[in-house]
N, C-alpha and C positions, 0 to 999 in steps of 0.2 A: 422497203417493207421487209420484215424479218421472215426468213425462210421457215417453213413449218418444221417442227421437230420430228425426227424419224430415227428409229433404232435400226441399225444395219448389222448384218452378219458379215464379218470380215472374210470368212471363207467363201462367201458368195460373190466376192469381188466388189465392184463399185456399181453394180447394176441398179442399186437402190431398192432392192426387194425388202420390204419391212419384215421384222422378226416375227410378226404375227402370221405371216404367210408360210413360215417354215414349220412344218409339223414334226412331231417326234417320230413319225413313221419313216421319214427320210433318213434321219440319222439320230437314233434315240440318245446316244451318248457322244458328245463331241469332246475332244481333248481340251481340258481347261487350260486356258492361257490368260495372259494379261488382257482384261476386257475393257480397259480404259486407255484410250490413246487419242491424242489430238489429231484431228483430221485436217486435211488441206482441201482447197478448192470448194466443191459443192458438198463435201461431207460434213457431218455434224461434229460438235465439239467432243463428244465421247462416242466410242464405238464398242459395242457389246458382242462378245462371242457366245454362241449358244452352248448351253449344256442341256441336260435332260429337262424339258419344259415342265414336266410334272413335278420335278423336285425343285424347280426354280433355277434362277441364274446363280451360279457359284462364283465366289471370288477367287481369282488366281493368286498364286503365291508370288510375291515380288522378290527377286533375287537380292537386290540391294536397294537401299534408300535412295541413292542417286538415280537409279533407274526407274523410279516411280513415273508413271505417265504424267503429262503436263496437267491434266484435269485435277489429279490428286494434289499436285504442288500448288495449284491455284487455291484449292480449299484449305490446304495446310497453312498457306500464307494468310488467309483470312482469319483462321483461328488464332494465329500468333499475333495478328494485328489487333484483335479485339481484346485479348486477355489483359494487356496492360491498363485498360480503361476500367478494370473491375473496381479500383479504389475510389474513383471519383464520379462515375456515371451510375444512373439508377439500375438496381439489380434486375428490374423487369426488362429493361432494354438489353442488358447483357444476356439474359435468358432467351429473349426473342432472337438475338443474334446467333446463339448457339443452336437453337432449334432450326433456324434457317440453314446453317451450315450442314447440319445433319440431314436435312431434307434434300440437299443437293447431291448426296452420295448416289452414285449410279445404281447401287443395290436397292436404294429406296425408289428412285425414279423408274427402275425396271419393273417394279411390282405393278405398275399400271400398264396393262396390255394395250389399251387404246391410247394412241398418241394424242388425239384431240382432247380427250378427257384430262390427260396430264397437263397439257398447256392451259386448258380452261381452268383447272383447279389451281394451278400455280399463279395464274393471273389474278384470280379472285383473292387468294391469300395475300398476294402482293398489295393489292389495292386496300383491302381491309386492314392489313398490318400497318401500312403507311399512314392511313387516316387515324387508326387507333393510336399509333405512335405519336402523331402530332398532338392528339388530345392528351395522351399520357405526359408529354413534355410540358404542356400547359398546366396540368394538375400538379405535376411534381415541382416545377419552378415558379409557378404563378406569374410568369412574365414571358414575353416573346423575345427579350433582349438579354444579353449577358454572355460571358465567355463560355461557361459550362453548357448553356442552352445551345450555343452555336456548335460546340463539339458534339453534343448529343445528337443534334439534327444531322450533322455530317455523317455520323455513324449510322443513323437511321436510313439515310440515303444509300449508303453502302449495302446495308442489310437488304433494303428493298430491291436493289439492283441484282442481288444474288438470286432472287426468285425468277429471273429471266436469263439464267446462265445456260444458253443453248449453243451459241456460235462462238467462233474465235474472237470476233469483235467484242462480244460480251465479256469474255475473259480479259481482254486488253483494257476495257473500260474499268472493270472491277479492280485490276491490279494497279492502274493509275490512280484510282480513287483511294486505294489502300495507302498509297504513299502520303496523301493529304491527311488521312486519319492518323497515320503514324506521326507526321510532323506536328499535329495538334497537341501531342503530349508535351511539347516544349512550351506551349502556352500555359501549362499548369506547373511545370517544374523544369529547371535547366541543370539539375544536378548530374553528377557523374553517372549514377545508376541509370537515370533516364536516358542519358546519352548512349550508354552501352546497349541498353535494350533497343533503342531506335536503330542503332547501327546494325545490330545483329538481325533484327527483323527486316530491315531494308535489304540486307543480303539475301534473306529468304525470298522476299518479293522479287528481287533481281534474278534469283535462281529460277523462279517460276517463269519469268520472262524468257530466260534462256531455254527452259524446257519447252516453252510454247513454240520456239523456233528450231527445236531439235527433236521432232516427234518420232523420227525413224530410229532413234538411238535407244534401243531397249536396255542396254547395260548402263547408260548414263556416263560412259567414258568420255572424258574431255570436258564435261560441264564445269567441273571445279576449276580446271585450267582457264576456261573462258571467264568464269567469275573472278579469278585472281587477276587476269589481264585487265578487265574492266575496272575492278576496284583499285588495282595498283596504279592505273593511269589517272584515276580521279583524285587520289590522295594528294599528290603534289599541287594540283590545281586548287584543291580545297585549302591547302596551307597558304598559297599565294593570296587567295581571296580573303582568308581570315586575317592575314597580317596587313594587307594593303588597302582593303576596302574601307572607304570612309566610314568612321563611327558616327552615325547620325543619332541625335536624341529621338525618342519616340514621339510621333505626331499625336498620339492619343494613348490613353490607358484604358484597360478593361478590368472589370471586377467580377468576382463570382456572384452568382445570383443568390445563393443561399449560404448560410453559415454552417460549416461542418465542424463538429467537435473533434479536437485533436488532443494528443497528450500534452499537458501543460497545466499551469495554474489557471483555475476557472474563476468565474466572478462570484463564487460563494465558497464557503469552507465548512465542512462537517467532518466528524471523525472518520478516518479511513482514506480521505482524499490524498493527503501527502504521503501516507504510508505506501499507497499504491504507486505514486510517482517515484518514490525513493527506491523502488525495486526495478526501475527502468534506467538503462544506461544510455537512452537516446539523448542526443545533443540538443541543448536548449539554445545556447548562443555562445559566440566566441568574442574575446576582447583583445584588442591590440593596444597595449599601453606604450606611450612614447618614452617613458623613463622607467624608474624603479617601480616594482609592484608594491601596492599597499600590503600591510600585514593581512594574513588570511582571516584573522579574527575580526578584521574591520570590513571584510568583503560581504556586506549585506546588500544584495541586489534588490532594490525596492521595486515593488510592483503595485498591487492594489492595497487599499485601506478599507477594513471592514469595521463598521460602527454599529450596525443593527444586528440584534440577536433575538431569536424567537424561542430560545430554549434548546434548539437542536443545531441550527445553521446560522453562521455569521454571513452577512451580506453587506454590500456597499449602501451608504445612505443616498437616497435619490436626490436630496437637496444639496449635495456636496460635490457636484460634478462640473461646476463652472471652471472655465479655463482662463488662467490669468492673462495670457497675451491678448485676449479679446478686450480686456478692460485695463491692461497695463499692469506691470509688476508693481507690487507694493513698494513704497519708498524705503522701508527698512531693508528689503531684499536687494534693491538696487544699490543702496549704500554699502551693504555687506560685500557685494560683488566688486565694486569699484575700489574699496578700501581694504584690500586683502593684505595682511602683513607679509613682509618679505619671506619669512620662514615658512609660510603656507602657500606661496605662489606655485610651487611645483605640484601641490595637491590639486590646484584648480586647473592645471593643464588638461586640454581635451583628450579624451581617449575614444576609440572607435569600437562600436558593438556591431557584430554581425549576427542578427537574429534570424533563427529558423522560422518558417511559416507557422503561425499560430491560429490564423483565422479570427484573431481578436484585435482590438484597436489599442490596447495598452502595451507599453514598452517597459524596459527595465534599465536601471542605472544605480550606481552606488549612492547610498545616502550622503547628501541630498543631491538629486540630479537636476540638471538644467540642459535641455537639448538645444542644439544649434541647427535648427531646420525650420523652414517656413511652415511645413505641414504638421509639426509636432508642437503641442502645447503642454502645459503643466497645470495641475489643479492645486488648490490651496493645501491639499494633503500630500503634495509632491509626487503625484502619480503622472507619469508621462503618457499622454494620449495622442494618438495619430488620427487624422481626419478619416482615414480609410483603414479597414482591416489589413493585417499583414498576411497576404495570400502568397507571397513569394519571399525569398530570402531578402532581408532588409539590412542595409548598412546605414548607420547614423552615428553622429558624434555627440558626446555628452560632456558637459562640464561638471566636475564634482565640486559642489559648493563647500567653502571652508566651514570649520566648526563654528556654529553660531547658535543662538537661542531662537528657537522656532515658536512663534505665537506666544510670546510672554504674556499677552493679554488675550484671554479667552472670552468671546462674547457669550451671552446667555444661551443663545440658540445652540451653538456648538457644545457648550457645557452640558446642556440637557441631552443632546444626541449621544454624547459619550458617557452618560451616566445611566441611561435607560436600561432597565432589565425587565424581564417578564414579571408580572405581578405575583405569580405563584411558582412553586417548584424549587428544588435544590435548597431546602430549608437548612440542612446540615451545613452547607457551605456558607450560607448567610450568617448562621450563628457563629461559625468559625471566624468569619471576617470581623464580626463585631467584637469577638473575644480578643483576637490578636491586635486589632486596631486600638482597643482600649488599653491593652497591656503595653502598647508602644507609645502611650501618652498622646494618642491622636496625631502623631508625627508621621507623615507619609513615607519619609525615607526610612525611618526605623521600622515602619510597618512592612515595607518591602523586604528589609533584612530579616524580619521575623518570619515572613512567609518562606524565604530562602532557607532559613534554619529549620523550619518545620518540615519542609520537603526533604532536606538533606538528612534529617534524623529519622525520617519515616522510610519504610522499605519500598520506595518508588524505584521503578526500573524503566529503562529506555528500550523499546522493542518495535519492530516493524510488523509484528503480528499480535496486536493487542486483543484481549478477549472482548466479547460483545458487552455493551453497556445497557443498563436498565433505562426506564423512562426518564428519570432525572439523571442526565448524563454527567453533569458536573459532580454531583454527590457520588454517583457510581464510580467515577474515576478516582476521586480524592479519598474515598473511604472504603472502597471495596476492591476494585481490580488493581489500582495503583501501578498500572503498566500501560504505557502509551507512547505516542510519537509527538512531534513538535506541536501539532494542532491541539492535542489533549492538554499539554502544559500551557500553551499560550491562551487557549480558551478558558481554562480554569483560573489562570492568574488574572486575566482581564476581568473575569466575573468577580473574583475576590476584591479587586481594586474598586470596581463599581459598587459592590455591596458595602464598601466602607465609605462611599461618597467621594471617591477619587476618580476623576475622568480618565478613561483608558480606552484603547482601541487596539485592533490587531492589524498587523502589516503582513501581507503575503508576498513572497517572491522566492529568491534563492539565496543561499549562503555558501560561501567558499568557492570551490572549484579546484582545478588542478592545471599544472603547466602541460602543454601539449608536448608531443615527442620531439618536435623541432626546437623546443626551448624558447620560442618567440611569442607564442600565442597562449592566452589563458582560456581554458575551456570550462564551461558550466553546463552540467547535464541535468536531466530530470531528477536524478538521484540526489541532487543538491537542493531540491525544492524545500522551502522552509517557511515557517511562520513564527513571528515574534510579537511582542507587545510594545506599545508606546504609552507612557504614563505622563499626564500633565501635572507638573509641580509648580507651585507658586514661585515666581521669580526666575524659573529656569525654562519654562515652556515645555514642549514635548521632549521626553527623554526615553531613549530606547532601553528596554529591559528584555533580555532573552531568558525566559524561565527554563528553557531546555538546558541551558548551561548549568542550572542548579543540580541536575541529575546526571548529565552527560557533557561535561565541559570539553571533552575531546572532540565532540561533534562540531563545536564552534571553532576551536583552536586549530584543529588538524584537518577538518573537513569530513564529509560523509564517507569518502572512499577509505580514508585511514581508519575510520570507526568500524567499517565492515571488515577490514583486514584484521583489526585487533580483536574484535568480538566473534568473528567468524559466523558459523552456523547458529550460534546462540541468539544472534540478532533476529533471525528469521523464525524463531520458535524452538520447539524441542522435537526430538525423534528423528527418524530417518527422512521424513519429508522435509524437515528444515535443512538437513545436510544436503539433500538433493537440490533444494532451492538455492542454497548458497553456492554450490558448485556450478549450477547453471548460470547464476548471476555472474560469477567470476569469468566463466568462459565467454559469455556474451559480451561482457565488458571489454575483454581483450580484443575480440573480433571487431566490436564497434569502434574502438579507438583507432585501429588500423584503417577501417573504412572511413571514419570521419577525417583522418589525416589526409587521405587521398582526396576526399571531397573538398577539404579546405583549399588545397592547392589548385584543384580544378576551378572552384569558384573564384579564387583570388587571381589566377593567372590566365584563365580561359574565359569564363563568364565575365569576370571583372576587367577584361582587356578593353578599356574604354579610350576616349579621345586623349586623355592625359597620358596614359601608358604608351599609347601609339606615338604621341608627340615626343615624349621623353626618351623612348627607346628606339623605335624603328626609324623615325624621321631623323634623329640625330646620327644614326649610323649611315643612312643613305643621303644625308644632307638635303632632305626634302623641306622646302619652305612654303609650298603652296599646294592646294588641292589638285591643280593641274599636273604638277610634277608627280603627285601621288598616283593619279590615274594613269599617267604615262608609264611610270614604273610598273604598275600592276599589269597594264596591257602588254608591256614589253616582256615581262617575266612570263605572263600567260602564253604569249605567242612562242616564246623560246621553249617553254615546257612542251607545248603541243608539237613543236618541230622536233624536239628530242624524242618524244614518244613516237612520233611518226617514223623517225629514222630507226629507232629500235625495232619497231614492227617490220620495217623494210629489211633491216639487217637480218632479222630472224627468218624472214620469209624469202630472202634472196635466193636465186638459183645457184646452186653449188655444182661445180664440175669436177670430175675426176682429174687428178694431175696429168694423166695421159691424154684426156679429151680436151683439156683447156687449150693447148697449143693449136689444135685443129679448129676449135671454135674461134680463136683469135684469127687464124688464117682465113676462115670463112667470112668474118666481118671485113677483113682487109680486101678480099677479092670482091665482096658484094658492093663495095663502094665504087668499083670500076664497072662491074657488070652483075646485076642481081641474079642472072641465070647461073653464075658460077658459085653462088652461095649455097650453104648447107640447108637442106629441107628436112624439117623434123620428121617427115613421113618416111624418110630413108635413113638407113644406118650410116654411121661414119665411114665404114669400109665401102659401102655402096656409093657414098658421095665421092670418096677418093677414086673409085673406079670410073665414075662419070667425069670427074674432074680431069683424070688422066687422058680421057678422050677429047676433052675440050681445049686444053692448054696447048700452046705451040712451043716448039723447041725441044730438042732431045734432052737438054740438061734438066729442064723442069719435069719432063716425063720420067727420066731416070731417078730424079729426086723423089717423085711421087711413088715410084715402085719401091724404093728403099724405105720410104715413109710407111707404106703399107706393111712391109715386112716387120719393121720395128713395132708398129702398132699391134700387129698380131702377136708378137712375142711378149709385149707388155700386158696385153689385155686377155689373151687366150692361151698363150704358150707357157713355157716353163717359168718365165719371170713373173707371171700373174700371181703366183703364190709366194713370191719372194718378198722379204721385208722392204719397205720403201727406202731404207738407208743402205740396202745391199749395193755393193760396188758395181756389179753388172747391171743392176736395175737403173742406177743413177747414170751410168755411162750410156746405156741405150736411150734413156729419157732425154739426156742432153743432145744426143745425136738426132732424135726426133724433133726437138725444138729447133736445132740448127737448120735441119732440112726444111722445116715449115717456113722459116724466115727467108729461104732462098727462092721459094716459089713465087713467081710474079704473074 
C-alpha cells in the first residue's frame, strides 16, 4: 500500500512533522536552499524547506545543472522523452503530457496545504485523464490496433503514472517506462537522427537513475564520471551484439493506422503544388546503378498518371487502377522483355531504389519501369503500386524496359478518358487549339511543333513564384500571366492536345537528380519534382512530350539544381524577398546534402546490416559456418569483454601502497601465513605494528633487524628523506636497506 504523501521540513529533522504544523511565528524567514531532494527510507520523494509561509514557498537557486535534485532530473527526463513524439502523435496527447509534467513541479504541489486534498485531486485527474485519453485515441485513430495506436497508448500510460509520483519506487517505475517510450521511436523511423535523439535522451534517463542513487551530492560531482563508466562499458557489448547476433526476418509487420501527409508528389495536381516541392531540398529517393548512368535528360522518374481534369485539378482515373500481375502481363510486353536487342541489354539491367517514407503506395522508376518484387505491381499506365503504404525507408529493384511502342492500339474507353475536357471554360485556349491544328494540316506531330514554336516566340518564362490565376486557369496562364512552373506548362499543353482531339495525359514524378558526394549514388530530391505530358499518336502509341523544355530546356538537360544556380534569385521572384529565399535555399541545400550523406551510410551499413552482409563479411572473417558457431563466438566475446571491463574496474580501484609501506605489507602477509597474530592490523599504524612485532619475534638478529627497520622507516616517511625525490641516491639506498631487512625477518 502506498505511503501517504507528506511535506517535511528538512530543518526539523526526520521527525515527520508536516509543514502545515510549522507556523511563521516560529521562524518567519528561513534560509532559502534547495527544496527538492530525493529522500531515503521512510521519507517522501521530494523534501521542501520552509520560507515565509505568507509569501509562499520560494525556489532555491541551483548552483549547477549537474547538482539538480533527483526529482527535477526525473521530470526533465520525462520532458525530453515526450518531445520527439510531437511529429507523429496527436497534439492533444502531447499537450496533456506537458500539463502533467508541469503539475508535478514541487512549487505546484506545495500550493495545496492539505496533503489529503492533493492526493485526492491528483488521483481524480489521473483516472479522468486516462479514461478520456482512451476515448481520445479511439476517436483519433478509429481503431484499437495499429503501431501508432500502441505507441500513443504507451505514452498515455507514462503520463498517467506521473500523476502518482510520490515515492522513490514511483520514480523508478516512471524512468523504466520512459525507456520503452523512447525505444518506440525506432518503430516509426530508424534513421541516424532518430538514433542520435534516442541515444542522447537515454543518457538523460540514465543520469536521472544515477541522481536517484546519489541524493546527498548537492554539487553533482562524480555523476558524469559514473555516466561515462556505465556508457563506456555498454558500447563494446553493444557492438558485439550488433555484429554477431543472428539477423532474423521479422515474424510480423505493423502498419500505421492513419495516412499522414508528407512532402512529396500527391495523388492530384493543381498549380502551385510542384513549385512548392521544388523549393524543398528534402531527399525523395536514392538510386544505385550497377553500371553507367543514363543521360540526365532521360532520367524521367515515373510516378502517377493523371487523366481526369475538372478545370482546376488533374487526378487519376478511377477505372485505370488495375494491376497487371494479377491478370498477367500482356503478350506484347512479355515479348518485348524477352527479345531485347543486344545493344539495349545494359539498359534493362536492374537498378536499386531506396525510397524515403511517403505514406503512399505508389513508387517511382525510370520510364518504363517493371519492379522485381512480389508485393509490387504495375498498372497499364506503368505506375508501380505497392500493396501497403511506404511507412519506412523502402529498398526495391526495378528493371528499365527497353524503348518500345506502348499501347499502339487504344481502346475506345481509354481514348474517351484521355480526350475528356470540361464542357465550358478556357474558350481562348480551345480557339487557339483549333487554329493551330488547322494550320498544321490536322497532323498531330506538326501540331505539337506548332505549339512549341508559339510558346517559344511568346514571352513565356519559367518561375517558382508564378502570379495567381483567374477562374479559367488555362486561359489565364497562356494569355495573361505567361509565367509558371512545370504543372502550368504540362497542364496547358495537355489541354491543347485534347482540345484538338488528340488523346493526352499528364505524368507526375521527378526528373533529373544529382550525383552524391561519394560519387557512387544518384540522389533525387523534392526540388526535382516534375510533371510532363504523354500524347497518343497513331502507330507510335504513347509518346513523352515535356512542354517545360519549350521554355526552359536547361531544366531537363541539366537538372533543377543547375537551373537554380544559373538563374539565381530571379527564379524565386523579384525584390529583396526573392534574394533572401534564394540564399536560404542554397544554405539549406548544402546542409541537407551533408546530412543525407551521413544518413545514407547509416541506412546502408547499419540499418541495412542484414543476413547477407553478415554472412559475406563477418562470417567470412571468423570462418563461421553455422548458427551454433555464431552464438559461441558472440558468447565468448561477450564474456571476454565483461572480464576485461571487470579487470579494468579492479585495476582502477585496487589498493595502492606507498613504496616504503609495500615491503612491510609484504612482510605482514608472509608472517601471517605462519601465525595470524604476527600480521599487521589496520587499526594500528605500521610503526606500532613493528613495535609489537619486535616484542613477539624471537632471536637477537630479528629484533636488531626490526630496530634498524624502524629507523629506516622513520627516516623515509617522517624524517629528512621524506621530502627528498624518489630517485635521490640516499633515498634509494635507505629504501633498499629497508627491503633487505624485511626479507631477513622470519
